[in-house]
N, C-alpha and C positions, 0 to 999 in steps of 0.2 A: 327401169334401168336401161340405159343406152347399150346397144348391142356393138360388137366388133364391126369393122367396116367390112360388110359383104363377105363373111367367111361361109364358104359354101360346103364345109364338112367339119367333122370334129378334129380331123388332122390338120386343117388349115388354122382352126381356131388356137390349137396347141402350139403350132409352129410361129403364129402371130406373137403369142402372148410369151412363149418359152425363148423365141428368138430375139425379141425387142422389148420384151418386158412389159408390165401392165400400165396401163393409163387410166386415169379416173372417167374417160370416156368409153372404156372397155368393159364388157360383161365378162369379168373373170372370176375364178374361184377365189378362195381365200389364200393367204400368203403361202401357207405351207405347201399348197397345191402348185400354185403358179411358180413358186422357187423350185419345187421338184420337177416340173416341166423344163425349165431353163437348165437344170442339172443334167437332165436325161439327153438334151439336145447338145449342150455346150461341152460337157465333161464326158459323156458316155458315147456321144455321136449317134444316139438313136433318132430314128425318123418315124414319127406318128403314123405316116401313111404306110407303113411296113406292116405285114401280117406275120407276127412272129409265130414261130413254132414253139411249143412248150419243150423245155430242157428238163429232161429225166435222166438222173443219174443211174448208174448200173446197179443192180441189186446187191452186188457184193460191196459197192461203195456207200450204198445206204444202211447196211449191215455194219460196217465198220465205223460210220458216224454215229450210229445208235449204241454200239459197243463202247466208244470213247466217251459217249456222254449218258452212260447208264445212269449213274446216281441222279443226274439232273432229269431225266426221262422218268424215272421211277418215281420221284418227288411230284413232278408236274402231272402225272397221269391222275393222281386222286383230284387235284384242284380242277383239272380239264373234265373229269366226270361230274364233279359238283356244279361247274358252269354248264355243262350240258344238261342236267336235270333242271336247270333254272329255265332253259330256253328251248329245250327240245319240242318238237312238233310245230316250230315257228319257221322252218325252212332254212336254217342255218347248217353250216358245217363248222367245226372248231378245228384248226390247225396249230400244231406246235412246230416251230422252226429251229434251226441252230442259227449261230451268228453269221452264217453266209446266206441265210434265206432258204434254205433247203428244208422242205417239210418232212419231218421225222415221224409225227403221230397225226392221227386224224380221227375225229368222231363226227358222223354224219346222220342226220334223220334218215330212217330206212325209206328206201325207194328213191333217194336223191344221189345216191353214190355215182350212178352213171353219168347224171347231168353235171355234176361238179368234175367228175373225171374229165369229161370232153372239153371243159374250158381249162383244164390243166390243174386242178387243185386236187392232188393225190400225193400219197407218201413218195418222196424222191425227188418231187419237181422243184424248180429252182425259181424263187420269186424275189430275187434281188432287183433292185432297180435297175443295175446295170443290164440284166438279161429281161426284165419284163416292164420296164418304165415304171411310171407311178402307179404303186399299188399299197396297199394296207402293210403288208409284211415288210416289202422292200423299202418303203418309205420310212416305216418306224424305225428300221435299222440305221438309216441315213440320218435322222434327226434326233435319235434317241428319246423319243417321246412317244406318248401315245398317239395314234391318229385316226381319222375317219376319212376313208377315200369311198366317195358315193358318186357311182354311176360315171356320170361325165366327167368326173375327176381323174379317170384313169388316164394314161398317156395315149394307150392303144384302143382304137375303137372295137377291137374284138372282146374288150373287158367291160365294156359300157352297161352291161345288164348286172354286174356286180357291185354289191356295196360290202366294204370291208373294215373292219374296225379291229385295230392292232394295238398292242402295248409290248415295248420292250421288256425283257426280263434280264436283270444285272445279277452278276455273281458277288460274292462277298469281296472281291477286289475292285468292284465298280466298273467292270467290263460287261459288256452285253454277251450273254450266254445264248440267247435266243429270243423268239418273239411268239405271243400268244396272240391268234387272229381268230375272229367270228365272222364269218362270210354268207351272205345270202344273195339270191337272186330277185330281181324286180321289187325292190323296196322302194315304195314311193315317198313322196315329200322331199324334203331337203336333207341335207347332211345333218342338221339339227336334231332331225327325227332320231336319230342314232346315239344320242348323247346318254340315254340310260344305258343302252348296250355298251357303250364306252366305259361306264362306271363299273360294270359289272366285270369286264375284261380286265381293267385296270386292279381292281380288287383282287381278282383270281391271280394275275401276275403277282402282285405284291406278296400274296401268300406263297406263291412258289418260291419267290426269292427268300422270304422269311425261313421256309422248311429246308431249302436248298443249304442255305448257310448253317442251320443246325447239322443237317446231314454231313457236310464237309468238315465240321468241327466237333463232330460227336465225341471224340476222344480228347477234347479239351475242356477247360472250365469256360462256361458262357455266362456273361452278365448280361442281364435284362434290364433295361430302366425306363421309366417314365413318371412324369410328374404327378399323373393321376393312376392310383391303384388299379380301377376299373379297366384301364386299357392293357395291364399286364396280362401276358398269356393268351392273347387273342390275336397275336400276329402283326399288331400295330406298333409294338415298342422298339426301342433302340437295342441292338445287339452289338456285345463285345465278344470276341474270342481271345482269352488269355492263356499264358503257359502257366504252369505250377508256381512260378514265382510273381506273377502278376504283371508280366509283359504283355503288352497289347499286340495281338498278332492279326487280327482283322476287326473291321466294324462295317456295319451296314449304312446305307444312305440316311437312314432316320438317325442314327448317331451323329453324323456330321450335322443334320439339321438342328437337332436338340442341343448341339455345343456349339454351334455356330463356326464350324469348319467348312472350308471349301475344297481343300485338298487332304486325301487320306494321309499322305506322307508326313503332314504336320502331327498326327497323333500315333502312326503305327511305329511300333518298337520302343515307344515310352512305357515307363511303369504305371500301373493304374493309379497310384497315389500321386503322380504328377499331373492326373487330370481330376481326381475326385479327393475330396477331404473325407477319409475313411475313419472307422472307428479302430482303435488301436487292436482289438480283438482281430480284425481283418489283417493287419499289417503284420502282427506276430505270428500269424498262423498261416502256414503254406495253403494255398487255395484249394488244393486237392483234399484238405483234411477238413474243409469248412462244411461239407455235405451240403443239403438243400436248404439254404437259410435266406432270411430277407432282411436286408440292411437298409438303413436310411444314409444317403450320400449326398454331397454337396459339390457342385461344380466349382472348382477353385477359381476359374478366370471370372466367372459371372455371379457366383453365389445362389445360383438356382439348385433347388432342392428336389431330389428324385427318389423313388422306392426303388430297390434293386435287388431282386432274387438273385443269388448265385447258385447255379446248377453245375455240379460235376457228376458227369456220367460214370458210373462203377465199371 
């Protein structure tokens, strides 16, 4: 592969690609990274030749953020622990951030805490792109998708030893609540070597979304549906929160995908029988009186059939 025209340093390479865009003759990273470099330079005014100092918020501010996101953190802790058990003793640290890229919680292999702290990976540190350039957590927040930022993909050369695999976590309203990140030092190979890790991180993020939805709407009726019964109850199905009269209050992204909606506003506030063809037993009964029942339902607009357990917390 052809290389850039005489870049003498990582910073020069970032500036050439970031300021002027990529060309076929350049040895450049994939589009997500090159676009991030451009954003860091043109939108945030960052210089890759700088040596950024870690920004760490005060302990009182970190506590306030944790308190504000108490439900989110409590749900996420279990999934972070499950993820840690799968990758422990592999040199990783797991970080959970809020929507501004501030690390709220962290799990690290024993003996590596000091090393990660020295590079700025610790609770209270800020990893938004605006503050830290291209990095897993900040770039995932920017693009609203899972990302791998591998070694030389980072904006600053101070971060070149890191490999970061991150996935955004969405709340029931489709807004980013935070990011789940797995980072390590000195991971060899190309960024593709982290594809398996990305799948694990994304799966954990999906489970956090699923349980966070249930936590926020625990006092409402939940309708779960999927065309295949074996995918019910394992965190992969569509979710709807309903009031007792059947008005749709919230939906997860899988609901939009299953029903073919791109915009939540097209379904929120509608009655459930405007979306599904339901049994008269369901229409004639307040949802709060149905208990834990399973019903076959049919999507009115597309004629697709689903299995839908109705769950009402007591």
